[in-house]
C-alpha positions in Angstrom: -100.2 -15.8 42.7 -97.5 -15.7 40.0 -98.3 -12.0 39.3 -98.1 -11.2 43.0 -94.7 -12.8 43.4 -93.5 -11.0 40.3 -94.9 -7.7 41.5 -93.3 -8.1 45.0 -89.8 -9.2 44.1 -88.4 -5.7 43.6 -90.4 -3.9 46.4 -89.0 -6.4 48.8 -85.4 -5.4 47.8 -86.1 -1.7 47.6 -85.4 -0.8 51.3 -81.9 -2.3 50.9 -81.3 -0.4 47.7 -82.5 2.7 49.4 -80.0 2.5 52.3 -77.2 1.6 50.0 -77.8 4.5 47.6 -79.4 7.2 49.8 -77.8 6.5 53.2 -74.5 4.8 52.6 -72.9 6.6 55.6 -75.8 6.1 58.0 -74.6 4.1 61.0 -77.2 1.4 60.5 -76.4 0.8 56.8 -73.3 -1.4 57.3 -75.1 -3.2 60.1 -78.1 -3.9 57.9 -76.1 -4.9 54.9 -73.6 -7.1 56.9 -76.2 -9.9 56.9 -75.6 -12.3 54.0 -79.4 -12.9 54.1 -80.2 -9.5 52.6 -81.2 -11.0 49.2 -83.5 -13.5 51.0 -86.7 -11.6 50.5 -86.7 -11.5 46.7 -85.3 -15.1 46.8 -88.5 -16.0 48.7 -90.4 -15.0 45.5 -88.0 -17.1 43.5 -88.5 -20.2 45.6 -92.3 -19.8 45.6 -92.2 -19.7 41.8 -89.7 -22.5 41.2 -90.9 -25.1 43.7 -94.2 -26.0 41.9 -92.2 -26.4 38.7 -89.0 -27.7 40.1 -88.9 -30.9 38.0 -89.5 -29.0 34.8 -87.0 -26.3 35.7 -84.4 -28.8 36.9 -84.6 -30.8 33.6 -84.1 -27.6 31.6 -81.1 -26.6 33.7 -79.5 -30.1 33.5 -79.7 -30.1 29.8 -79.7 -26.5 28.6 -81.4 -26.0 25.3 -82.2 -22.6 23.9 -85.7 -23.6 22.6 -86.7 -25.3 25.9 -85.4 -22.3 27.9 -87.2 -19.9 25.7 -90.4 -21.8 26.1 -90.1 -21.9 29.9 -89.2 -18.2 30.1 -92.3 -17.3 28.0 -94.5 -18.6 30.8 -95.6 -16.3 33.6 -93.9 -18.4 36.2 -90.7 -18.6 34.1 -90.5 -14.8 33.6 -91.3 -14.2 37.2 -88.7 -16.7 38.3 -85.9 -15.0 36.3 -87.1 -11.6 37.5 -86.8 -12.6 41.1 -83.5 -14.3 40.4 -82.2 -11.1 38.9 -83.4 -8.9 41.7 -81.8 -11.1 44.3 -78.5 -11.5 42.5 -78.3 -7.7 41.7 -78.8 -7.0 45.4 -76.2 -9.5 46.3 -73.7 -7.8 43.9 -74.7 -4.3 45.2 -74.0 -5.5 48.8 -70.6 -6.7 47.8 -69.9 -3.4 45.9 -70.9 -1.4 49.0 -68.4 -3.2 51.3 -65.7 -3.1 48.6 -66.2 0.6 48.2 -65.9 1.2 51.9 -62.8 -0.9 52.2 -61.1 1.0 49.4 -62.3 4.4 50.4 -64.5 5.1 47.4 -66.7 8.1 47.8 -70.5 7.4 48.0 -70.9 10.2 45.5 -69.2 7.9 43.0 -70.6 4.6 44.2 -74.3 5.6 44.5 -74.7 6.4 40.8 -73.0 3.1 40.0 -75.5 1.3 42.3 -78.4 3.0 40.4 -76.9 1.8 37.1 -76.6 -1.7 38.7 -80.3 -1.7 39.5 -81.2 -1.3 35.8 -78.2 -2.8 34.0 -76.3 -4.9 36.6 -73.5 -6.2 34.2 -72.7 -2.6 33.2 -72.8 -1.4 36.8 -70.5 -4.2 37.9 -68.0 -3.5 35.1 -68.0 0.3 35.9 -67.5 -0.5 39.6 -64.6 -2.9 38.9 -62.9 -0.2 36.7 -63.4 2.5 39.4 -62.2 0.1 42.1 -59.1 -0.8 40.1 -58.3 2.8 39.5 -58.7 3.6 43.2 -56.5 0.6 44.2 -53.8 1.6 41.8 -53.9 5.2 43.0 -53.3 4.0 46.6 -50.3 1.8 45.7 
């Protein structure tokens, strides 16, 4: 079951990434992405992985220790848990970036590659987006 949850975390997010990147101006994209529940599907994998180990995970989070966290993340459920968390959080950030880009008039030709970067390296994608957004805001002032 752990393998299946790990395997399904990204495919459950893929349709949302597809509309953000490939169809940002489609009339249904803002309607679909308007829901704050968009990251819920990969989060379902997260919850299914964390609930059976909630006590163990909770103790590790209450008293963070590198060795304990390293041990937990080396387990199949720990690695799957973090993977599902990353997928859901990256999608949440991408959703925010999409609406920020629309609000500030950023071209999808600029934003879509940034979203692709965000899929693979979300901290870099977020920083690039924030820089592009700042430049755009300054140019409008």
